[in-house]
N, C-alpha and C positions, 0 to 999 in steps of 0.2 A: 564658290560664288554664293553670296547671301541674297535671299530674295528681297524684293523691295519692301520697305516699311510702309505702314498704313498710318495716316495722320489721325489724331484723336477726333477731328471734326469731319471724318470722312463722309458721313451721310449728308451733312450740311454742305460740304464741298461739292459733292456730286449733284445735289439739288441746284446749286449755284451754276455749275457747269451746264446742266440741262437747260436752265432758264436762259442762258446766253444763246441757245439755238445755233451753235457754231459747228458742232460735230458733223462731219460728213457733208459740209457745205463746200461750194466751189471756192477757188482761190480768190483773194481780194488783193488789189494792188497795194493797199496800205501795209498789210502784214508782209507781203512779198518784198516790199521795199525795205522794211525794218530788217528782215532776215539778210537781204543783200547788203545793206549798210553794215550790219554786224560782221559779215564775212570779210568785207573790205577793210573795216577798221581793225579787226583783230588779225587780218592776214591769214585766214584759214580757209580750207576748201569747202567746209560744211557749216551751215548755220540753219537753225530751225526755230519756228514758233510751234511749240508742242503743247497739246492739251492731254491731261492725264485722266482717262476714263476709268471705270471700275476694273476692267481687265486689259486695257491697252493704253498705249500712248498714240495719239493721232496728230498728224502734222498739218496745221493750218497753213503754214508757209514752209517751203522746202527749197534750200539752196545746196546743191551738191550730192543729194541722195536720189538721183533720177530713178523714177519707177517705184519708190518706196513711199507708201502713204501712211503706214502705221507699223508698230511693233508691239509685242506682248509687254504688258506692264512689268512682269517679273524681271525683265532684262533691261528696263529703261533707266538710264542714268537720271532722267528728269524726275522720276518717282522719288529719288533721294533728294533732289534739289528743292522739292516742294515741302520738305520737312522743316525748313528753316526760312526765315526771312532774308538771311544773307545770301550772297552769291556762293554757289558751290563750285570749287575749282579743284580738278583732278589733273595734276601735272603729268603723271605717267600712270595710266590705268593698269598697265601690266605689273606694276609694283604695289598696287593698292589692293588690300585684302578684300575690299568690297567688290572689286571688279575684275581681278586678275583672271578669273575663270569665266567670266561673262562671255557668251558666244559672240557678242558684238566686238569683243576685244580679241578673242582668239581666232575669230573668223572675220568675214566681211561685216562692216567696212573697215575693220582693223583699227578701232578707237584707241589712241594713246592719250590725247589731251581732251579735256572737256571742261567747259565753264558755262554754268547756267544761272540765270537770274529768275527767281520765281515771279509769276504774274498773279497778283492778289486782287480780289474783289473788295469793295468797300467794307464788307463785314469781316475781313481778314482771311477769308478762304483763299487758299493758293491752288489755282486750277491748272496751272501749266507753267511753262518757262519760255524765255528767249535764250537759246543756248548756241554756243559755237564749238566745233569739233575739229580736231586735227589728227592725222594718222602718224604724227611724230610727237614724242614728249616735248614739252615746252612750257613756258609761262607767259602771262600777259603783263605788260608794263602798266604803270599807274594810269596813264592816259587811256590805254585800251580798256582797262577795267571801268574807268569813269564813263567812257563812251558807251560800253555795253550796258551799264546801269542806266544811263540816260535813255538809250533806245528801249530798254525794258520798261522804264517809266512811261514812255509814250504808249507802249502796248497796253500797259495797265490802265492808263487814262482812257484809251479807246474802249477797252472792255467795260470800264465803269460807265462811260457814256452810253454804250450800247445797251447795257443792262437797264439804265435808267429810262432810255427811250422806249425799250421794249416793255418795261413795267408800265409806263404811262399809256403806251399804245394798247396793252392788254387790258388795262383798267378801263379804257374808253370802250374797247371791243366787249369786255365782259358786261359793262353797264348796259350797252345796247342789247346784247344777247339775253341778259336777265329780263330786261323790259319786254323783249319779244316773247320770251317763254311765258311770262305772266299774262301777256295779252292774247296769246294764241287761242285760248278758250273763248275769248270774246271777240275773235278776229272780225267776224262779219259785222258785229255791232260797232266795233271801233275802227275798222279799217279805213272808213271814210274820213276819220278825224286824226289818225296818227300821222306822225312826221315821216315815217319810212316811205320809200317810193315803192309802190305795188302796181304790178301790171300783169295782164294775160295776153299772150301773143301767139300767133301761129309759128310753125317751123320757119316760114319765110320772113318773119318779123312783123307781120300785120298785127297792129294792136287791136284787141277786142275790148280791153278794159284797162283804165288807169285810175288810180285814186287822186284826190285833189292835190295831195303832196307831190305826186309824180308830175301832174300837169303844171303845178305852180313852179316847180323846179325849172321848167322851160318857158315860163311866162305865158302859159296857155290855160284854157279851160279844158276839163276832161272831154267834153263833147268835141272840141277842136282837134283832139289827138286820136279819137277812135277812127280806125281805118288807115291811119298813117303808118309808116314803117319805122319801127324803133331804131333801126340802124342809122336813120337820119340824124339822130341825137347823140350818137356815139362819135368820139373823136376819130377822125379819119385814120390816124396811125393805129388805133386799137381795133378797128372794125374787123379785120381778118381773124383776130384771136377771139373776139366776141361771137362771131358767126360760128367758128369751129367749136366753141364751148356749148352753144345751144344745140348744134348738131349732135354733140355727144349725149346731151340730155335725151333727145328723141331716140338715139340709137341704143343707149344702155338703160333708159327709163330710170336712171339714178340721178340724184341731185348733184349739181356742180356749183362750185363757188369760184369767184374770181374778182379781180379789181381792175377797173378801167376808168379812163377819163371820159366825162360827159360834158356836153356844152350847155352851160347855164343860160338863163335869160339874157344876161348882159354880155354874152359871148365868151366869157371866161371859162377855162377848163377847170372842172372839179372832179376830184377822185370819188368814186362810188364803189363800195364793196357789195357784190351781188350774191344772192343765193337763188339759184334757178332749180325749180322742181318740175318733174313731169307730171301733168294732170290730164286725166281723161274725163271728159264731160259725159253726162247722162245719155246724150245722143250718139255717143261713140267717137266724137271728135276729140283730137288731142291738142293740147296747148302747153306752153311753157309759162309756169307761174313764177314770176320774179319779184323778189323783195330786195330793195337796195338801201344802203345807208351811206351818208356823206362822210367820208373818212379824210376829207381834205386836211384837217388839223393834224391827224396822225402822220399823213405823208409829208406835211411841212416839217414836222418834228424829225422824220427820217432824213429829209433833205438837210436839216440843220446839223444832224449828226454827221452826214457825209461832208458837209462843209468843214466841220471841226476836224474830221479825218484828213481832209485835204490840207488844212492848216498844219497839222502835225506832220504830214508827209512832206510838205514843202520845207518846213523847218529841218526835218531830218536830212533832206537832200542837200541843203546848204551847209548845215552844221554837224559837227561831231561831238560837240560838248554843250554849251549853253545857247539857247535860242531866245529871240526877241522879236516883237512885232510893234509897229506904230500904225494905228488907224488915223490917217490924215484928216479925215472929216471930223472925228470926235476928239482927236489929239490924245487918244488913250494909248498908253504904253503897256505892253504885256511882256513879262519876263518869265522864263522857265525857272524851275527850282535850281538848276545847276548854275544859271546866270546869277541868281541871287547869292548862291554860295561863293561864286568868284568875287562878287562885290562885298562880301562879308555883311550882308543885310539879312534880317529874319525872313522866314518863309512867308509871313503875311505883309511883307513890305510892298507898297504900291508905288512904282516909280512914276515920276512926272516928267513931261517933256523938258521943262526948264532945268530940272535937277539932274538929269542923266549926264549932261555935258560937264557937270561939276566934278564928276569922278576923274576927269582927265586934267593933267597939269595945265595951267593957264596958257603956257606957250604952245600947247598942242591943240587948243580948242578951235581956233580960227581955221587951222588947216583941216581939222576933222569936219567942221561945218561946211567949208568950201568943197571938200571931196563929196559929201553927201548931196550938196546942191548940184554939183556937176553931174552926179549920177542921175538925179531926178530930171535934169534937162537933157542928158544924152542917152538915157536908158541903159547906161553901162553899170555893171555891178562894181563894188569896191572891195578891196582886200588890203587892210593896213595892219601894221605892227606898231603898237603905241604903249607908252608907259601909262600906268593907271594907279590912282590912290584909292584903296578901298575905304569902306566906312569905318574900319578899325585903324586906318592910317598906314596900312601895309603898302609898300611900294612894289608893284608887280608889273610884268609885261603881258599884254594881251594881243591876240590876233583878232581883229574886228572885220567882219565880212558882211555884206548886205546886198540886197537887190530891191528893185522897184516893181510893184504890181500896179498895172494900169487897167482902167475900164476900156471897153471897145471904143469909146469916144476919145481915148488918149488921156483922160483925166487920171491923175495919180490917186490911187485908192489907199495903198498900204506900202510901208517899208518893212522888210523883214530880213532877218539874217541871224548870225551867230556871234558868239564871243568865246574865246578860248584862252586859258591861262598858259602862257608860253615861257614863264619865268625860268623854269629849269633849263629849257632848251637854250635860252639866251645866255645863261651862266655857263653852260657847256661850250657854246660857240666861243665865248670870251677866253675860256680856258684853252680850247683848241688853238685859238689865235695866238695865244702866248707861247704855247709849245711850238707852233709852226715857225714863229719868229726865232725862237731859240735854235731850232734845227737849221733854219735858213742861215743864221749867223755862223754856225759851224760849217755848213756847206760852202758859204761864200768865202770864208777865210782859211780854208784848208791850204796846206803848203804846196798845192798843185792845182792845175786847171781841171775842172769837171764840166762835162756837158753831155747832152743826149741829142741824138739825131733821129729824124723820122726816116721812113723808107726812101725818101728822095734826097736825103743828106742835109735837110734843113735843120737849123737849131730849134729845139723845143724846150730845152732846159740849158742854163749855163750859169756857173758861179761868177763872182766878182773878180776872182783872180784871172780866170780866162778872159773875161770882158776887158780887163786892163791890158792883157797881152794883145787883144784885137784892136784896142783903142776905140771901142764903140760903147754906146749905151745899150741897155737890154732891149728897149723898144725898137732900136734899129736892126736887131739881130733876130729875135724870136719870131719864127714863122716866116721870115723874109729872106734871110741870107743863108748860104750853104757854107760849110767849113772850107770847101774847095775854093770859095771866093777869096780866101786868105792864103792860098798856096801859090807857088810859082808854077811855071809850066810843067817842070818835073814832078812836083807834088801833085798837080792835077791828074797827071798820067798815073802816078802811083795810087791815088785815091780811086780812080776809075777801075784800077786793077783789084784793089783790096776790099772795097766796100761790098761788092757782090759776095766775096768770100765770107765776110762777117755775116751777111744776111743768110747765106746758105749753111755755113758751118757753125755759126754762133760765137766765134772768137777769131780775133786777129791781132797781131802785134807781138812785141813792140815794133813799130814802124816809124822811121824818122822823116820829118818834113821841115821845110823852111816856111815859118809862119810869118807872113807879111802884115804887120799891124797898120791900121789906117793912120796912125800917128807917125808913120815912117820908120818905126823900129822893127827890125827883123831879128827873129830868134829861132834857134833850132829846137824842135820839140820831139820827144819820143812819145808815141801814142799807143796805148793799149786799150782795146775795146772788146766788150762782150755784149751779146744780144739778149734783150728781154723779149721773151715769146709768150703767146697766149697758151691756153691748155691744148690747142690743136697744133702747136709748134710754129705758129705764124709769127713773123717778125713784127714787134710793136715799136721798139725803139732801141737805141744803143745805150750802153752805160760805159762812158769813155773817160779815161784819165790821160791828161797831158803833163809830161815832165819837161821842164826847161833843161835841155842838155847842151845848151850853146857852148858852154866852156868845154865840156867833154868833146863836142863836135869839132870845136876850133883846135883842140889838142890833136884829134885824129887827123884833121886837115893838115896841121903843121907836120905831123909825122909823115903823111903822104907826100908832102912836098919834099921833106928831107930825104925820103926813100927815092923819089924821082931824081934828086940831085946826086944821091949817092948809090944809085942802082948798081954800081959796080961793087959796092960794099955789101954783098949779099949776106956775108956772115956777121950780121949785126946782132945786137943783144936785145932788141925790142921785139922783132918779128921772127917767128919761127918759120923757116923755109924748108920745104922738102920737095923732092922729086920722086914721083911714084911710077911704078910700072905694074899694071894689073893690081893696083891698090896695095903694093908692097914697097917699102921705103928703099930707094936705090941711092939717094943722096939726101943729106940734111945738113943744116947748120947747127952750131952749138946752141943757139937760142931755142931751137925746137926741143932738144933734150933737157935744157934747163926748165922750159915751161912745163914739161910733163914729168920732170923729176927723175930723169934717167941719167945714168953715168955716161961720160963721153963714149960714144960708139955703141951705146946700149940700144939704139933704135935702128941702126943700119941693118938692112936685110930683113927687118921685122914686118909682118903684115899689119896693116893699120887697124885691124879689128881689135888689137890689144889696147887701143886708145879710146875705145867706146865703152860705156857702162854696161851694155849687154848686147847680145846678138841682134835683138829687134832694132835697137838704135842704129847699129851698123848697117843693117839691111835698109832701113828707112832712109839714111843718108845717101846710100848708093842709088836708091830709086829716084831721089830728087836731083842729085848732082849730075850723074854721068849722062843721062839723056841730053841735058843742056850742053855739057862739054862736047859730046859727039856732034852736036849741031853747030859747033863753032862758037858758042856763046861762052861767057865767063859765068862762074857760079860764085855767089856770095851769101853766106848765112851765118847766124849766130847759132851755135850748137853746144849742147852739154856733153862733155867728154870725161875721161878718167885719167888721173895721174898714175904714176907707177905705184904709189902706195895705196891706190884705190880711192883717193879723195876725189870728189867731183870738181870739175873746172869748166868754166864757160869760155868758149873760144869763138872768135870771129874768124871764119875761113874765107879766103878768096882763091879760086882755082881757075886754071885755064888748061886747055889741052895743048900738048906740045907736038905730039905725033900720033894722030889717031890710029894709024896703022900699027904702031908699036905699042899702043895703049899707055903712053906716057903722059903724065899730067904734072903741072907745077902748082904748088900750094903755098900761100902765105897765111900764117896762123898768128893771131894776137890774143893774149890773155885779157879777157874782159870781165873777169870774175869780180873785181872791185866795183866796176860799173853796175854789174847785176846786183851786187850786194847793196850798193848805194840806192838803186831803184827799189829793192825790197825794203830797205830801211825807211825810205821816204813814205812808201805805201804803209809800212807798219806804224810809223808815227801818226799817220792820218787816221788810223783805225784802232789804235790801242792806247790805253792809259799809260802815261810815261812812268809812273811810280811802280805799279804792279805788273806791267806788261800784259794785263788782261784786255780783252776787247772793250772799247769805249761805247758810248751810247750810239754813235753812228754805225758801227759794225754790228752792234746788238740788234738795231732796227732792221738791218739787212738780213741778218740770220733769222730773225723772227718772221720776216715775210717769206723766206725760203721754207722754213719749218711749217708755216701755216699752209703754204701751197701744197707741201707734201701731205699734210693732214687731209686736205680736201681730196687728193688723189687716192690715198691709202685708207681712209676712214679711221685714222688714228687721232690722238689728241696730244696737246702740248701743255706744259704747266709753266706759267711765268711767276716766279717766286721772288718777292722783294724782301731784301734783308737789310736791317739796320743794326749796328753794333751798340749794345748797351754797356756803358762803362768805358767807352773809348775816350770820351772828352776828358775825364779826370786824368787818365794816363797821359794824354797829349799835353794837358795843361801842366801837370806836375813834373813830368820828366822831359818835356821838350818835344819839338816837332820831329826831330831826328829819330827819337825812340818811337814816336807815333807812326812815322813812316815805315819803320822796320816791322812794327806790329801789323800794319796793313798788308805788307808784303807777305808776312807769315800767314795771315788769314787767307790771302789769296791762294797760296800754295795748299793750305788745308782744304779749301773748297774744291780745288781742282783734283784732290785725291778721292773725293766721294762721287764725282760725276763720271759719266761715260765719255768716250771720245766724240760721240755725236752731240753731246750737250755743250752748253756755253755758260761760262762764268764771266760776268762783266762787272766793271766798276763804273758807277755813274758819277762819283765824286765824293769827297768827304769820307764818311764811313758807311756809304750806301752801296750795296752789291745787288746784282740780279742774277738768278740762276734760271736758265731756259732749258727745260727738260723735254726732249722731243721723242716722238714715236711711241707714246704711251698707249697702253690698252685700257688702263683703269687709273683712277685717281690714287689708289693705294700705292702704285708704283712710286709716284712722286712723294708720298708721305714717307716711305722708307728712305729715300735719298735725303730728305730734309732732316730725319732723325739723325742720320750719320753727319750731316753738315752741322747741325746744332751741337752734336757731341764733340766734333773736332774743333769747332770754334770756341767752345767752352773749356777746352783743355788749358791748363796753366801754360804761360809763355815766359821764358827766361830772358830778361833784358840784358843788354851788353854788360852791365855792372854786376850781374849775377843775381839780382833780385828777380823774384817771380811775380807775375801779375796775371790777371785773368779778365776776360770780357765775355759777355754772352750776346745772343742774337735774337732779335724780334723778327718774325717772318709773317708774310702775308702772301696768299696764293690766289691766282685766277687761272681758269682753264680755257683753252681754245679747243673747239669752238663754242663750248657750252655758255661761257660767260660773256664773251665778246669775240669779234673777228679782227678788229684793228689793233696793231701793236700799241699805239698810244693809249687806247681805251683799256687794254689788258694791264698795261703798266699802271694806269690810274687806279684801276680796281684792286690790283695787288698792293699798291701803295696804301690805299684806304684800309685794306684788310690788315696790313702790317701795323698802322697807327691804331686801329681798333684793338689789336693784340697788346700794344704798349699800355692802353688804358685799362685792360683787363688784367686779372691775376696771372702772372707768368707761369703759375703752377700748371695751368692748363696744358701748356706746351710740353711740360715734362711728362704728362700723361698721354702724349701723342694726339692732343686735340689741336689740329692745325687750323689757324684762322684763314678762312677763304672769303671770297667776295660773296658767295651764296650763303 
């Protein structure tokens, strides 16, 4: 740990700090509000207004460090911040040589992040800071930095005004004190003619003597005041304090000073500073000798300072960036420095009422003026987002807010508020809107129906394909109708059975239903659903896929009818039929052995366990099927089984009990492997790139959300790596699209060779790929993978005609959660980093210098 440096102007700085008379003073709402606003704007738990004394830092305002008023200067971050005019930002103190061993870092309060703006006096002395602190490493965005600098400028202005008022007040006080000192030797000769108020009174307040100035202050003659009580002329609100002070004079026999309000001849209250001395007369009696000076002018200056501080406090409470004020009576417009920067005007620019509106486009001016007028009439604040043309002709977007200040009589006194540059946010919103439209287009036109249901079974999301099957518009469905509204009675019963299973177990299906469209069309659909849950495992909504299996269903129905008509022809070639006793085959038809690939007679007498992929599957089937059969019900399920050669096979089984006492059951088995394969192909097409068979953007987004959720639970990180091929277009143009497609397929396989099974390689289109690396403990793990990826991509590739060609890759990385938390934002940041790499010398990558967002 390095000890805090000492500024070159330390002595001048300390004198300026002492002159402010702020050290060890009570809290003040203005500075407390500044600290509170800084904490809110920067989203940190700790914010301070810190003053750097010779051996300590003392907190004038404190948010988040309860019970701590000061620390040693040697460990103060703020002692470093006052060394320069710029904001000091420490993103991770534990990695900063200046602070890594600092007890405020290694111990409580565990500082990791610090940002402090120096507070400077007019002579340039930096006496303290407005700073924000967090216990995790982080950074401030540009808006937060600007807001913190704006708040520190308010604190600096308040200190400057305080210094000026105190200077003038002390000048007035010094002038009177010097005059008193010169005249004390001639007191008796001059007391009758001086302007100070002089009196002698008893402990009870009975006046024994007043000079002409004292009497004149109250519109009386000295003789008229002798014998009266001095407390009659003290403001009623101040009388208890004045009596207590005079009592201390007699108890301690020491001089006491104070300030209180006195009633002048015209009834107005004037402030008088008193010096009260204990005086013993020659006859042994004791009196209080009081000398007072009119300090009304000084008090008015202090009130003016308080008024300015209230103005700054109001502006800070309404705005986080630029502030403004309009005095209705004088039509004077005041802008803060930040407001002038937003409008591209110089610091000495003086705005006029008529010219302010000219910064807004003509088609916005009437609406803005009408809004302000309504606010004046209704006492309602306004908050608008408007385009603005700066003095330099820049087109920007601003957020304009304002309020009305009224007198007690209801008269409008002032309008005040804020203006904030939101151009960057507007641009981001537009980009996000474009991405959302693209994602929605993919979602709406997938080759299957997608929808999500809430816990009551109501639609909360649905794509256009599913809407077309329902024969409804989105407004008719979302939040209003349930999917069971489109089922027949049998489907409603099945839904009532399966939906609680989905909520409880998180997955259900595939299950088939008859979907009755409002346009009169009925189709058979196969539904597969998974549950989306919160961190506590509570159901949020379903993620449901519907496949149109009408043709397959009709085929099955046709087969069922044929079987009914030809039930005597048990030995058919479509359905396997077997009779079991105690789960051992005692009769079978030829189709059963054909389905499972056994030779004729190969299954007779065999236990059915040989048809299952493993003992666990065999036991699970028994637990599901035989309780139902023993109860007299039939059993029907789709189950994965095993052929004679070990290959998997999907079979739909229908079973009934023939003789419970004998343990005999009859089973019909149908090979549905092709249907299962079809379903898998449909889902694969929806989520994979047709050329490379890699995950597409839709599947990548889903895997990113899953990976990021795992990061939050496990405290790991993930890397989103955007890759663009350099040199691909010449190959594609020169040798044709077929060669280009084969090259892309080869690149995809090379990328898959360098990642783990838990990682994802996706193709977004063209020659753009994304690598999602999950479960990382450090950024270096991702860099090692990318070195291998770049090396593999850069290897020569032999074209079909025997020629060799080569492409390279440009990469960009963004890390979750350090750089961003949303998949779309991380893709954008990685994309920007990749294009930044393209603009730089590619040699950097060969040296392992990977371009990242940060």
